[in-house]
C-alpha positions as CSV (number, residue, x, y, z in Angstrom):
1,M,0.0,-0.1,0.1
2,Q,2.8,2.4,0.9
3,T,4.3,1.6,-2.6
4,N,1.3,2.3,-4.4
5,T,0.7,5.7,-2.5
6,S,4.3,6.5,-3.5
7,I,3.6,6.2,-7.1
8,A,0.6,8.3,-7.0
9,Y,2.3,10.7,-5.0
10,V,5.4,11.0,-7.5
11,L,3.0,11.0,-10.4
12,L,0.9,13.7,-9.3
13,R,3.8,15.9,-8.2
14,R,5.5,15.6,-11.5
15,L,2.2,16.3,-13.2
16,R,1.5,19.6,-11.0
17,T,2.4,22.0,-13.7
18,P,0.8,20.3,-16.7
19,L,-2.5,19.7,-14.7
20,V,-2.4,23.5,-13.8
21,V,-1.9,24.4,-17.3
22,L,-4.7,22.0,-18.6
23,V,-7.2,23.2,-15.7
24,S,-6.3,26.7,-16.7
25,A,-7.0,26.2,-20.4
26,Y,-10.3,24.5,-19.7
27,A,-11.3,27.0,-17.3
28,I,-10.8,30.2,-19.6
29,S,-12.6,28.3,-22.3
30,I,-15.5,27.5,-20.3
31,I,-16.0,31.0,-18.8
32,G,-15.6,32.6,-22.0
33,M,-18.2,30.4,-23.6
34,T,-20.6,31.4,-20.9
35,L,-19.9,35.1,-21.1
36,I,-20.2,35.6,-25.0
37,P,-23.8,36.1,-26.0
38,G,-25.5,33.9,-28.6
39,V,-28.9,33.6,-30.2
40,D,-31.5,30.7,-30.1
41,D,-33.5,29.4,-32.9
42,Q,-36.1,32.2,-32.4
43,G,-33.3,35.0,-32.9
44,R,-33.7,35.8,-29.2
45,P,-30.4,36.6,-27.0
46,W,-29.2,33.4,-25.2
47,R,-26.1,32.6,-23.0
48,M,-24.6,29.2,-22.7
49,D,-24.7,27.7,-19.0
50,F,-21.7,26.0,-17.4
51,F,-22.9,22.6,-18.2
52,H,-23.2,23.1,-21.8
53,A,-20.1,25.2,-21.9
54,F,-18.2,22.3,-20.0
55,Y,-19.7,19.5,-22.2
56,F,-18.9,21.7,-25.6
57,V,-15.3,22.5,-24.4
58,S,-14.8,18.8,-23.3
59,F,-15.5,17.4,-26.9
60,M,-14.0,20.2,-28.7
61,G,-10.7,20.2,-26.6
62,T,-10.2,16.5,-27.6
63,T,-11.0,17.3,-31.1
64,I,-14.1,15.0,-31.5
65,G,-16.2,17.6,-33.1
66,F,-20.0,16.9,-32.4
67,G,-20.9,20.6,-33.7
68,E,-22.2,23.6,-32.2
69,L,-25.0,23.3,-29.6
70,P,-27.5,23.8,-28.5
71,Y,-28.0,26.6,-31.1
72,A,-25.9,27.6,-34.1
73,F,-22.8,30.1,-33.0
74,T,-22.6,33.7,-33.7
75,Y,-19.2,34.8,-35.4
76,T,-18.0,35.9,-31.9
77,Q,-18.7,32.3,-30.5
78,R,-16.8,30.8,-33.4
79,A,-13.8,33.1,-32.7
80,W,-13.7,32.2,-29.2
81,T,-14.1,28.6,-30.3
82,L,-10.8,28.9,-32.3
83,V,-9.1,30.2,-29.4
84,S,-10.2,27.4,-27.0
85,I,-9.4,24.8,-29.6
86,Y,-5.7,25.9,-29.9
87,L,-5.4,26.7,-26.2
88,T,-6.7,23.2,-25.1
89,V,-5.2,21.1,-27.8
90,I,-1.8,22.8,-27.1
91,S,-2.4,22.0,-23.0
92,W,-3.2,18.5,-23.9
93,L,0.1,18.0,-26.1
94,Y,2.3,19.4,-23.3
95,T,0.5,17.4,-20.5
96,I,1.0,14.0,-22.7
97,G,4.5,14.8,-23.5
98,V,5.3,15.4,-19.8
99,L,3.5,12.0,-18.9
100,L,5.5,10.2,-21.5
101,R,8.7,11.5,-20.2
102,I,7.6,10.5,-16.8
103,F,6.9,7.0,-17.8
104,Q,10.3,6.8,-19.7
105,D,12.1,8.2,-16.6
106,S,14.2,5.2,-15.3
107,G,13.5,6.2,-11.7
108,F,9.9,6.0,-12.2
109,R,10.0,2.8,-14.0
110,R,12.1,1.3,-11.0
111,L,9.2,2.4,-8.7
112,V,6.6,0.9,-10.8
113,D,8.6,-2.5,-11.2
114,Y,9.2,-2.4,-7.4
115,A,5.4,-2.0,-6.6
116,S,4.5,-4.8,-9.1
117,F,7.1,-7.2,-7.6
118,T,5.9,-6.5,-4.3
119,R,2.5,-7.5,-5.2
120,A,3.6,-10.6,-7.1
121,V,5.7,-11.7,-4.1
122,R,2.7,-11.1,-1.6
123,R,0.2,-13.4,-4.1
124,I,2.5,-16.2,-3.8
125,R,0.5,-19.0,-2.1
126,N,3.1,-22.0,-2.1
127,P,6.5,-22.4,-0.7
128,F,9.2,-20.6,-2.6
129,F,13.0,-19.8,-2.3
130,L,14.4,-16.2,-2.5
131,I,17.5,-16.3,-4.8
132,C,19.9,-13.3,-4.5
133,G,21.7,-13.3,-7.7
134,Y,20.8,-14.2,-11.1
135,G,24.1,-15.0,-12.8
136,D,25.1,-18.3,-14.2
137,T,24.6,-20.4,-10.9
138,G,21.4,-18.6,-10.1
139,S,19.7,-19.1,-13.5
140,L,20.6,-22.9,-13.6
141,L,19.3,-23.3,-9.8
142,V,16.0,-21.4,-10.6
143,R,15.4,-23.5,-13.8
144,A,16.1,-26.8,-11.6
145,L,13.5,-25.6,-9.0
146,T,10.7,-24.6,-11.0
147,E,11.0,-28.0,-13.2
148,R,10.4,-29.7,-10.0
149,G,7.4,-27.5,-9.4
150,L,8.9,-25.1,-6.7
151,N,8.5,-21.3,-6.8
152,A,11.3,-18.8,-6.7
153,V,11.9,-15.2,-6.4
154,V,14.9,-13.5,-7.8
155,V,16.8,-10.4,-6.7
156,D,19.7,-9.2,-8.8
157,N,21.4,-5.7,-9.4
158,N,21.9,-6.3,-13.0
159,H,19.0,-5.0,-15.1
160,E,19.7,-7.4,-18.1
161,R,19.7,-10.5,-15.9
162,I,16.4,-9.9,-14.5
163,E,15.1,-9.3,-18.1
164,T,16.0,-12.7,-19.1
165,L,13.6,-14.1,-16.8
166,E,10.8,-13.4,-19.2
167,T,12.4,-15.1,-21.9
168,A,13.8,-17.9,-20.2
169,G,10.9,-20.3,-20.7
170,L,10.7,-21.3,-17.2
171,P,7.8,-23.6,-16.2
172,L,6.5,-21.4,-13.6
173,Y,6.2,-17.6,-13.2
174,V,9.4,-16.3,-11.1
175,P,9.1,-12.5,-10.1
176,G,12.4,-10.6,-10.4
177,L,13.6,-7.3,-9.1
178,V,16.6,-5.3,-9.9
179,A,18.0,-4.1,-6.6
180,D,20.8,-4.4,-4.1
181,S,20.3,-7.8,-2.5
182,A,22.2,-6.7,0.5
183,D,19.7,-4.3,1.5
184,P,17.6,-5.6,4.2
185,E,14.6,-3.7,3.1
186,V,14.8,-5.0,-0.5
187,L,14.9,-8.6,1.2
188,D,12.0,-8.0,3.1
189,R,10.1,-6.8,0.2
190,A,11.4,-10.0,-1.5
191,G,9.4,-12.0,0.8
192,L,12.2,-12.9,3.2
193,A,9.7,-12.6,6.2
194,H,6.9,-14.2,4.2
195,H,5.3,-17.2,5.8
196,N,5.8,-19.2,2.6
197,C,9.5,-18.4,2.2
198,V,11.5,-21.6,2.9
199,G,15.0,-20.7,2.1
200,V,17.2,-18.1,1.0
201,V,20.2,-18.7,-1.5
202,A,22.8,-16.1,-1.7
203,L,24.7,-16.4,-5.1
204,T,26.0,-13.0,-5.9
205,N,29.7,-12.7,-7.3
206,N,30.7,-10.9,-4.0
207,D,31.4,-12.8,-0.9
208,K,30.7,-9.8,1.3
209,T,27.4,-9.5,-0.1
210,N,26.5,-12.9,0.5
211,L,27.5,-12.8,4.1
212,T,25.4,-9.7,4.5
213,I,22.5,-11.5,3.0
214,A,23.1,-14.8,5.4
215,I,23.2,-12.5,8.3
216,T,20.2,-10.6,7.4
217,G,18.3,-14.0,6.6
218,K,19.2,-15.5,10.0
219,L,18.2,-12.3,12.1
220,I,14.9,-11.7,10.3
221,A,13.6,-15.3,9.6
222,P,15.6,-17.5,12.0
223,E,13.7,-20.7,10.9
224,T,14.4,-20.1,7.1
225,R,17.2,-22.2,5.6
226,V,20.2,-20.2,4.3
227,F,22.4,-21.3,1.5
228,C,25.5,-19.1,0.7
229,R,28.3,-19.3,-1.8
230,A,31.6,-18.4,-0.4
231,E,35.0,-18.4,-2.4
232,S,36.9,-17.2,0.6
233,H,37.4,-19.5,3.5
234,D,37.3,-16.7,5.9
235,I,34.1,-15.4,4.8
236,A,32.8,-19.1,4.9
237,A,33.8,-19.5,8.5
238,N,32.1,-16.3,9.3
239,M,29.2,-17.6,7.9
240,S,29.2,-20.7,9.7
241,S,29.7,-19.0,12.9
242,F,26.3,-17.4,13.0
243,G,24.4,-20.5,11.9
244,T,24.2,-20.4,8.0
245,D,23.0,-23.7,7.2
246,Y,25.0,-24.5,4.0
247,T,28.2,-22.6,2.9
248,L,29.3,-23.8,-0.3
249,N,32.6,-23.2,-2.1
250,P,32.7,-23.9,-5.7
251,F,36.7,-24.6,-5.8
252,D,36.8,-26.8,-2.9
253,S,33.6,-28.7,-4.1
254,F,34.9,-29.5,-7.5
255,A,38.6,-30.2,-5.9
256,E,36.9,-33.0,-3.7
257,R,35.0,-34.5,-6.3
258,F,37.9,-34.5,-8.7
259,A,39.9,-36.3,-5.9
260,M,37.1,-38.7,-5.7
261,A,37.3,-39.2,-9.4
262,I,40.9,-40.3,-9.1
263,H,40.8,-42.7,-6.1
264,S,36.9,-44.0,-6.7
265,P,35.9,-43.5,-10.2
266,S,32.5,-45.1,-9.6
267,M,31.7,-43.0,-6.7
268,Y,32.5,-39.9,-8.6
269,L,29.9,-41.1,-11.3
270,L,27.3,-41.7,-8.8
271,Y,27.7,-38.2,-7.7
272,D,27.5,-36.9,-11.4
273,W,24.2,-39.0,-12.0
274,F,22.4,-38.0,-8.8
275,T,23.2,-34.4,-9.4
276,S,22.8,-34.1,-13.2
277,E,20.3,-32.2,-14.7
278,R,17.1,-33.5,-16.0
279,Q,16.8,-35.1,-19.6
280,T,20.6,-35.2,-19.7
281,P,22.1,-38.7,-20.9
282,L,24.1,-40.5,-18.3
283,T,27.8,-39.5,-18.4
284,E,30.4,-42.3,-19.0
285,P,32.9,-43.2,-16.3
286,L,35.8,-40.8,-15.7
287,S,39.1,-42.3,-15.4
288,P,41.9,-39.6,-14.7
289,P,45.6,-41.0,-14.4
290,S,47.2,-40.9,-11.0
291,G,50.6,-40.2,-12.2
292,K,52.3,-36.8,-12.8
293,W,50.1,-33.6,-13.1
294,I,50.5,-30.1,-14.2
295,L,48.5,-27.1,-12.5
296,C,48.4,-24.1,-14.5
297,G,47.2,-21.1,-12.2
298,Y,47.6,-21.0,-8.4
299,G,44.4,-18.9,-7.4
300,R,41.7,-20.1,-5.1
301,F,40.8,-22.7,-7.7
302,G,44.5,-23.9,-7.8
303,K,45.1,-24.0,-4.4
304,A,42.1,-26.1,-3.8
305,L,43.1,-28.4,-6.2
306,Q,46.6,-28.7,-4.9
307,R,45.4,-29.4,-1.2
308,Y,42.9,-32.2,-2.3
309,L,45.3,-33.7,-4.9
310,S,48.2,-33.5,-2.6
311,S,46.3,-35.8,-0.2
312,E,46.1,-38.3,-3.1
313,D,50.0,-38.5,-3.2
314,M,50.1,-37.0,-6.5
315,E,53.2,-35.4,-8.1
316,I,52.2,-31.9,-9.0
317,T,53.9,-29.2,-11.0
318,I,52.5,-25.7,-10.9
319,I,52.7,-23.0,-13.4
320,E,51.8,-19.5,-12.3
321,A,52.4,-16.0,-14.0
322,D,52.1,-14.1,-10.8
323,P,53.8,-16.1,-8.1
324,K,54.0,-13.1,-5.5
325,G,50.4,-12.2,-6.0
326,T,49.0,-15.7,-5.4
327,R,51.6,-16.5,-2.9
328,A,52.8,-19.4,-4.7
329,P,55.4,-22.0,-3.3
330,A,59.0,-21.3,-4.5
331,D,59.3,-24.5,-6.7
332,I,56.9,-23.4,-9.3
333,I,57.6,-22.7,-12.9
334,V,56.8,-18.9,-13.9
335,G,54.7,-18.5,-16.8
336,R,51.0,-18.6,-18.1
337,G,51.1,-22.0,-19.5
338,T,50.0,-21.0,-23.0
339,E,53.6,-21.2,-24.3
340,A,55.0,-24.5,-25.6
341,E,58.4,-23.6,-23.9
342,T,56.8,-23.2,-20.3
343,L,54.9,-26.6,-20.7
344,E,58.2,-28.1,-21.8
345,K,59.9,-26.8,-18.6
346,A,57.0,-28.7,-16.6
347,R,57.8,-31.8,-18.6
348,V,54.4,-32.1,-20.2
349,K,55.3,-35.0,-22.4
350,K,55.7,-37.2,-19.3
351,A,52.6,-36.0,-17.5
352,G,49.6,-37.7,-17.2
353,G,47.2,-34.7,-17.0
354,I,47.1,-31.1,-17.1
355,I,44.5,-28.6,-15.3
356,A,44.1,-25.4,-16.9
357,G,42.6,-23.5,-14.1
358,T,43.1,-19.4,-14.6
359,D,40.5,-17.0,-14.6
360,N,40.4,-16.4,-18.2
361,D,38.7,-18.6,-20.6
362,A,40.9,-18.0,-23.5
363,N,44.0,-18.6,-21.7
364,N,42.8,-22.1,-20.6
365,L,41.6,-23.0,-24.1
366,S,45.2,-22.0,-25.2
367,I,46.9,-24.0,-22.6
368,I,44.8,-27.1,-23.4
369,M,45.6,-26.8,-27.0
370,T,49.2,-26.2,-26.5
371,A,49.4,-28.9,-24.3
372,K,47.6,-31.5,-26.5
373,A,49.9,-30.7,-29.3
374,L,52.9,-31.5,-27.4
375,N,51.3,-34.7,-25.7
376,P,48.2,-36.0,-27.3
377,D,47.6,-38.6,-24.5
378,L,47.2,-36.1,-21.8
379,F,44.1,-36.2,-19.6
380,T,42.7,-32.4,-20.0
381,V,40.8,-30.5,-17.3
382,A,39.9,-26.8,-18.1
383,R,38.1,-24.1,-15.8
384,Q,35.3,-22.3,-17.6
385,N,34.6,-19.0,-16.1
386,E,31.5,-17.9,-18.3
387,T,28.4,-19.8,-19.6
388,R,28.6,-18.1,-22.9
389,N,31.6,-20.0,-23.9
390,D,29.9,-23.5,-23.9
391,A,30.2,-23.9,-27.7
392,I,34.0,-23.2,-27.7
393,F,34.6,-25.6,-24.7
394,N,32.4,-28.4,-26.3
395,A,34.3,-28.0,-29.4
396,A,37.8,-28.3,-27.8
397,N,37.3,-32.0,-27.0
398,I,38.3,-31.5,-23.2
399,D,37.9,-34.6,-21.0
400,L,36.6,-32.4,-18.0
401,V,35.2,-29.1,-18.0
402,V,35.0,-27.2,-14.7
403,E,32.0,-24.7,-14.6
404,R,31.7,-23.2,-11.1
405,G,28.2,-22.0,-11.5
406,N,27.0,-25.5,-12.7
407,I,28.7,-27.1,-9.6
408,I,27.0,-25.1,-7.1
409,A,23.7,-25.0,-8.7
410,R,23.5,-28.7,-8.9
411,K,24.9,-29.3,-5.3
412,I,22.1,-26.6,-3.8
413,S,19.3,-28.0,-6.1
414,A,19.9,-31.3,-4.6
415,L,19.9,-30.1,-1.0
416,I,16.7,-28.4,-1.5
417,I,14.7,-30.9,-3.6
418,T,16.0,-33.9,-1.8
419,P,18.0,-33.2,1.4
420,L,18.3,-37.0,2.1
421,L,20.3,-37.0,-1.1
422,A,23.2,-35.3,0.6
423,D,23.1,-37.7,3.6
424,F,23.4,-40.6,1.3
425,L,26.2,-39.2,-0.5
426,K,28.1,-38.4,2.6
427,F,27.5,-41.7,4.1
428,S,28.4,-43.8,1.0
429,K,31.8,-42.2,0.9
430,P,33.5,-44.7,3.2
431,Y,32.4,-47.7,0.8
432,N,34.9,-49.1,-1.9
433,N,34.6,-48.8,-5.6
434,Q,33.2,-52.3,-5.9
435,W,30.2,-51.3,-3.7
436,A,29.7,-48.3,-6.1
437,N,30.1,-50.4,-9.2
438,I,27.2,-52.7,-8.1
439,L,24.9,-49.6,-7.4
440,I,25.7,-48.5,-10.7
441,S,24.6,-51.5,-12.3
442,R,21.3,-51.6,-10.2
443,I,20.5,-48.1,-11.0
444,S,21.0,-48.6,-14.6
445,G,18.8,-51.7,-14.7
446,V,16.1,-49.5,-13.2
447,T,16.4,-46.1,-15.4
448,G,18.1,-47.2,-18.3
449,N,20.1,-44.4,-20.1
450,N,18.6,-41.6,-18.2
451,P,19.8,-39.9,-15.0
452,P,18.1,-41.4,-12.1
453,Y,15.2,-39.2,-10.5
454,T,15.5,-38.9,-6.9
455,W,12.5,-38.2,-4.4
456,E,11.8,-38.6,-0.7
457,I,8.8,-40.2,1.3
458,N,8.4,-38.9,4.9
459,V,6.2,-41.5,6.8
460,D,3.6,-38.9,8.7
461,E,0.3,-37.6,8.7
462,T,0.7,-34.9,6.2
463,S,2.9,-36.8,3.5
464,A,1.9,-40.3,3.8
465,P,-1.4,-40.6,5.6
466,A,-2.1,-44.2,4.0
467,I,1.2,-45.6,5.5
468,C,0.4,-44.0,8.8
469,E,-3.3,-45.1,8.9
470,S,-2.1,-48.7,8.0
471,I,0.5,-48.7,10.8
472,N,-1.8,-47.4,13.6
473,E,-4.0,-50.5,12.5
474,N,-1.1,-52.7,13.1
475,L,-0.7,-53.6,9.6
476,S,2.8,-54.0,8.2
477,V,4.0,-51.8,5.2
478,T,7.3,-52.8,3.4
479,L,9.6,-50.9,1.0
480,K,8.6,-53.7,-1.4
481,D,4.8,-52.7,-1.0
482,L,5.7,-49.0,-1.9
483,G,7.5,-50.3,-5.0
484,R,4.5,-52.1,-6.4
485,D,2.5,-50.6,-9.1
486,P,-0.8,-49.2,-7.7
487,K,-2.7,-50.4,-10.9
488,N,-1.1,-53.9,-11.1
489,R,0.4,-55.1,-7.8
490,D,2.5,-57.8,-9.8
491,A,4.3,-55.1,-11.6
492,Q,6.9,-53.2,-10.0
493,L,7.7,-49.7,-10.4
494,K,10.7,-48.5,-11.9
495,C,12.5,-47.3,-8.7
496,M,14.7,-48.5,-5.9
497,P,15.4,-47.3,-2.3
498,L,18.7,-45.8,-1.6
499,M,18.5,-45.1,2.1
500,I,16.1,-45.1,4.9
501,K,16.7,-42.9,8.1
502,H,15.0,-43.0,11.3
503,N,15.8,-40.4,14.0
504,Q,19.8,-40.5,14.0
505,S,20.2,-43.8,12.5
506,Q,20.4,-44.6,8.6
507,T,20.6,-47.7,6.6
508,L,22.0,-47.5,3.0
509,L,20.2,-49.8,0.2
510,P,17.8,-51.2,2.8
511,E,16.1,-54.5,1.8
512,E,12.7,-54.6,0.2
513,N,11.2,-56.6,3.2
514,T,12.1,-53.8,5.5
515,K,9.1,-52.9,7.5
516,L,8.3,-49.0,7.7
517,S,7.4,-47.3,10.9
518,I,6.0,-43.5,11.5
519,G,8.9,-40.9,11.3
520,D,10.9,-42.9,8.8
521,Q,12.5,-40.8,5.8
522,I,13.1,-42.9,2.6
523,L,15.3,-41.7,-0.3
524,F,14.1,-43.3,-3.8
525,C,15.8,-43.2,-7.2
526,G,14.1,-44.2,-10.4
527,H,11.7,-43.0,-13.3
528,E,9.6,-39.7,-12.5
529,T,6.6,-41.9,-13.3
530,A,7.3,-44.1,-10.4
531,S,7.6,-41.1,-8.0
532,S,3.8,-40.0,-9.1
533,N,2.5,-43.5,-8.8
534,M,4.1,-43.7,-5.4
535,H,2.8,-40.4,-3.9
536,Y,-0.5,-41.3,-5.1
537,M,-0.2,-44.6,-3.4
538,I,0.8,-43.3,-0.1
539,Q,-2.1,-40.7,0.1
540,N,-4.9,-43.4,-0.5
541,Y,-5.6,-46.0,1.9
542,N,-7.6,-48.4,-0.4
543,T,-4.5,-48.1,-3.1
544,L,-1.9,-48.9,-0.6
545,S,-4.2,-51.9,0.8
546,Y,-4.5,-53.2,-2.9
547,A,-0.7,-52.8,-3.3
548,R,-0.2,-54.9,0.2
549,T,-2.8,-57.5,-0.1
550,G,-4.2,-57.6,-3.5
551,E,-7.4,-57.1,-2.3
552,E,-9.7,-54.0,-3.6
553,L,-11.6,-52.5,-0.7
554,P,-14.8,-50.6,-1.5
555,S,-14.3,-46.9,-1.8
556,G,-17.7,-45.4,-2.5
557,T,-20.5,-45.1,0.0
558,V,-23.1,-47.3,-1.7
559,W,-20.4,-50.0,-2.8
560,K,-19.4,-50.2,1.1
561,Y,-23.2,-50.8,2.0
562,L,-23.4,-53.3,-0.4
563,T,-20.3,-55.1,0.7
564,G,-21.4,-55.1,4.3
565,L,-24.7,-56.7,3.4
566,K,-22.8,-59.5,1.5
567,T,-20.5,-60.2,4.2
568,R,-23.3,-60.8,6.9
């Protein structure tokens, strides 16, 4: 309401002079028409009253032209009519010109957009996530959320990014606002304190801004989950100190996964499958060599990789153009890595792999091309900084492309959509590569060539009333029952349970005869249609009963009555 009042106030204030001119022109024209005498149809003197004068000047000023009324005008009246026409038309042109300038004013447009955005947020009736920052990471995350039927609200300080929301072709409408997301008032208007706001995601390019968003989120809405990207370890520690739920560093995340790919390729493949985008073909196993590696670039990305790869007892040669600025070790090779001479000093012909990890896409591509010309058998890894360069990196035939926006977006979407998936991946780390290979075979048998669709089942009265009702009646419900087709219990849904969690205990890959109890949380993977069928079954007692026993219970009042007579 306050925003709408501000728009009206600003509009009236800027139109003050044009309105005064327009009202004055009409007043002069109307008074003149009442004062100038005319004659009626009998030739008698007659003066126009204020109503007729106002009526005549109104349609005359807009050049509609209904004619002279109620009697033919005298020459004096017609002369005054000419004066009034030019006076009112010029006044209208002046007023319309000022009005157009107001609408074209960037400040006024921002005020209108702000009001429209606020109304759109207030109208949201479903749970939504507030996304601060709509760059590469934010756009990928918003698409992943909306494809899962989750609403989102976006705030970004770049006007062009917000404009792309309208042309992104998202499944759901996403309100967007051009504003500073570090401003607490902006966050409040964006729905931070809204009862349907279930999470805040800080994805700006500035760690300090993300820190401010995290602090504001925890102070204004303590129960709301906060996800933050932090490329600085100091900022990440600060975020964690006051209760930020998830702090994610894109460089550490990739370095950890890359180390996993070296010592456990199958576990890396599982992680990649579970966090991949929908409608994306399954990736092939990645097998980077464990011998000598060359790392070009010793910024935050390079430091994270060296830290994790050193734990794998790998020999790493670092190439850095600015050793003082990056505080590189003393035994590095100075250079960019784009020159053959520098790569030869690093013994590229004896290396098993090379990582181009600078903050410049052109340099990274040049490093890869030069290195492959010297050693065609190299395993190549390149850092991609901008999404718009997708076509170039795809054409370069690089074994592994690191796009930090994609890494964080996939990780956050997994945490939001299926929180149990993060637990499953964490608890499965200690298992060996053979265990992962068996799981990969089982998943492939269920999903075929498509990435596994993951979902959760919470056994409570809200999410699974049919299961709770059955358990309360001392009827057992097993994982095998949930995996039956609700239309044909002899057929199995294309899915498999990955983990069942009860209180603080969890079981990975539980047996199908595991009995469920109230409070259980179950993570499934499989086809999306299996998820729909399973969610329908756990909402309907009769459907679940058919899956359990094979007996179809009466559902209608008449059918129940007739069934009762038959059993007497």
